[in-house]
C-alpha positions as CSV (number, residue, x, y, z in Angstrom):
1,M,24.0,-70.0,-35.7
2,S,24.5,-72.0,-31.9
3,A,20.8,-71.2,-31.2
4,F,19.4,-72.4,-34.7
5,I,21.2,-75.6,-34.1
6,K,20.1,-76.0,-30.9
7,A,16.2,-75.0,-31.7
8,L,16.8,-77.8,-34.3
9,F,17.3,-80.5,-31.6
10,L,15.2,-78.7,-29.3
11,R,12.2,-81.2,-27.8
12,H,9.3,-79.5,-27.6
13,E,6.9,-82.5,-26.0
14,S,6.7,-82.6,-22.5
15,P,8.2,-86.2,-21.1
16,V,5.3,-88.7,-20.5
17,A,5.2,-91.5,-17.8
18,F,6.4,-94.4,-19.6
19,S,3.0,-96.3,-18.3
20,A,1.3,-93.8,-20.8
21,N,3.8,-94.5,-23.2
22,L,3.2,-98.4,-23.2
23,R,-0.7,-98.0,-22.8
24,A,-0.3,-96.1,-26.2
25,G,1.7,-98.1,-28.1
26,L,-0.2,-101.4,-27.2
27,A,-3.6,-99.1,-28.1
28,A,-2.1,-98.7,-31.7
29,I,-1.0,-102.3,-31.8
30,V,-4.3,-103.6,-31.0
31,G,-6.1,-101.1,-33.0
32,I,-3.8,-101.5,-36.4
33,A,-4.6,-105.3,-35.5
34,L,-8.5,-104.5,-35.7
35,V,-8.4,-103.1,-39.1
36,G,-6.2,-105.5,-40.4
37,A,-8.2,-108.3,-39.4
38,L,-11.4,-106.4,-41.3
39,A,-9.6,-106.0,-43.9
40,S,-8.7,-109.8,-44.0
41,W,-12.6,-110.6,-43.4
42,T,-14.0,-108.2,-46.1
43,E,-11.2,-108.4,-48.2
44,L,-10.7,-104.3,-48.6
45,P,-7.0,-102.9,-48.6
46,L,-7.7,-101.2,-45.1
47,L,-4.1,-101.0,-44.2
48,L,-2.9,-97.8,-45.3
49,A,0.1,-96.8,-44.5
50,P,-1.1,-93.5,-43.7
51,L,-3.5,-94.8,-40.7
52,G,0.0,-95.4,-38.7
53,S,0.1,-92.0,-38.6
54,T,-3.2,-91.3,-37.6
55,A,-3.0,-94.3,-34.8
56,G,0.0,-92.3,-33.6
57,L,-2.4,-89.1,-32.9
58,L,-5.8,-90.7,-31.8
59,F,-2.9,-92.8,-28.9
60,G,-0.4,-90.7,-28.2
61,Q,-1.6,-87.5,-28.6
62,P,-4.8,-87.6,-27.9
63,S,-5.4,-84.1,-26.9
64,S,-4.1,-82.4,-30.2
65,A,-6.6,-80.9,-32.2
66,L,-5.1,-82.9,-35.1
67,S,-6.3,-85.9,-33.0
68,Q,-9.5,-85.2,-33.1
69,P,-12.6,-87.1,-34.7
70,I,-13.8,-83.9,-37.2
71,N,-10.1,-83.5,-38.1
72,V,-9.3,-87.5,-38.5
73,M,-12.6,-88.1,-40.7
74,G,-12.7,-84.4,-42.2
75,G,-9.0,-84.4,-43.4
76,Y,-9.9,-87.7,-44.6
77,L,-12.7,-87.3,-46.6
78,I,-10.8,-83.5,-48.2
79,G,-7.9,-85.3,-49.0
80,T,-10.3,-88.0,-50.8
81,I,-11.5,-85.6,-53.0
82,V,-8.9,-83.5,-53.7
83,C,-6.9,-86.4,-54.2
84,E,-9.3,-87.5,-57.1
85,A,-9.5,-84.1,-58.4
86,A,-6.1,-83.8,-59.1
87,F,-5.9,-87.0,-61.0
88,F,-8.7,-86.5,-63.2
89,I,-7.2,-83.1,-64.3
90,F,-3.1,-84.7,-65.1
91,P,-4.1,-88.4,-64.8
92,G,-1.6,-90.8,-64.1
93,A,1.1,-87.2,-63.8
94,W,3.0,-87.5,-60.2
95,L,2.5,-83.9,-60.4
96,A,-0.5,-84.8,-59.5
97,A,0.5,-86.2,-56.0
98,A,2.6,-83.0,-55.2
99,V,-0.7,-81.1,-55.8
100,A,-2.8,-82.4,-54.3
101,V,-0.7,-82.7,-51.2
102,G,-0.4,-79.1,-51.5
103,V,-4.2,-78.6,-52.1
104,T,-5.5,-81.3,-49.4
105,I,-3.4,-79.1,-46.6
106,V,-4.7,-75.7,-47.7
107,V,-8.2,-76.9,-47.6
108,M,-7.7,-79.3,-44.5
109,R,-6.1,-75.6,-42.8
110,A,-9.1,-73.8,-44.5
111,V,-12.0,-75.9,-42.9
112,R,-10.0,-76.1,-39.5
113,V,-9.7,-80.3,-39.9
114,T,-6.2,-80.7,-40.8
115,H,-4.9,-84.3,-40.2
116,P,-1.9,-84.5,-41.5
117,P,-1.6,-88.4,-42.6
118,A,-4.7,-86.8,-44.5
119,A,-1.9,-85.4,-46.6
120,A,-0.7,-88.3,-47.6
121,L,-3.7,-89.9,-49.7
122,P,-2.3,-88.3,-52.9
123,I,0.7,-90.1,-53.3
124,L,-0.9,-93.2,-52.0
125,G,-3.3,-92.7,-54.6
126,F,-0.4,-92.4,-57.3
127,G,1.2,-96.1,-56.1
128,E,-2.1,-97.7,-55.7
129,P,-5.0,-99.0,-57.5
130,V,-7.0,-97.8,-54.7
131,H,-9.1,-94.5,-55.9
132,G,-12.4,-93.0,-55.9
133,V,-15.5,-94.2,-54.5
134,Q,-13.6,-97.7,-52.9
135,L,-10.4,-95.2,-51.3
136,F,-13.4,-93.0,-49.5
137,L,-14.9,-96.0,-47.9
138,V,-11.7,-97.7,-47.2
139,V,-10.6,-94.6,-45.3
140,F,-13.9,-94.3,-43.7
141,V,-14.4,-97.4,-42.4
142,A,-10.6,-97.7,-41.3
143,S,-10.9,-94.1,-39.0
144,V,-14.5,-95.4,-37.7
145,V,-12.5,-98.4,-36.7
146,L,-9.6,-96.1,-34.9
147,I,-11.4,-93.7,-33.9
148,S,-14.3,-96.4,-32.0
149,F,-11.1,-98.3,-30.4
150,A,-9.5,-94.3,-29.4
151,L,-12.8,-93.7,-27.5
152,V,-12.6,-97.1,-25.7
153,V,-9.4,-97.0,-24.6
154,H,-9.0,-93.2,-23.5
155,N,-12.2,-94.0,-21.8
156,L,-11.0,-96.5,-19.6
157,P,-9.2,-95.9,-16.4
158,P,-7.1,-93.8,-16.1
159,R,-9.5,-91.4,-18.6
160,R,-8.4,-89.2,-20.8
161,P,-10.3,-86.9,-22.5
162,Y,-11.5,-87.6,-26.0
163,P,-12.8,-86.1,-27.6
164,I,-11.8,-82.8,-26.5
165,P,-14.8,-81.1,-24.7
166,A,-16.4,-78.4,-26.6
167,A,-14.8,-75.0,-24.3
168,P,-17.9,-73.3,-22.5
169,T,-19.6,-70.6,-24.0
170,R,-21.0,-67.6,-22.0
171,R,-24.6,-68.8,-22.7
172,D,-23.5,-72.3,-20.8
173,S,-22.3,-71.0,-17.8
């Protein structure tokens, strides 16, 4: 029992320098502010809750597979499609959100583009009037803004590899 309790409180992240934490936080502020400014300018509902988690991954964990551009874009595409399909099959039912979250996770893992914030889209879709093409457009535009800003931030000194470079193959060497 003691080992189980210890495992609950064991931190798995390596310590990070305060300057790196500050940089991640400031980048998230600016990234979300850019999305918010674009939302204000276009009058599109771009400020969606899952994007806060996306910003946390893009700026705080850029080396994670979950933060890579293909995962962000692919995960949100899958989440949007599954969300719409579930609400078509179960119109207005809270069960649609539950089913869609599970199916989104299964499909993202199967296609190897897991992005956990994308699994929140069905819950968002249940409570918000944004659906269909508008939901995809909103998530696509906001994701492009965040990924573009992440590419800039991680290429400023001190540079961090983002996106993660492809592993060399035998043919490359």
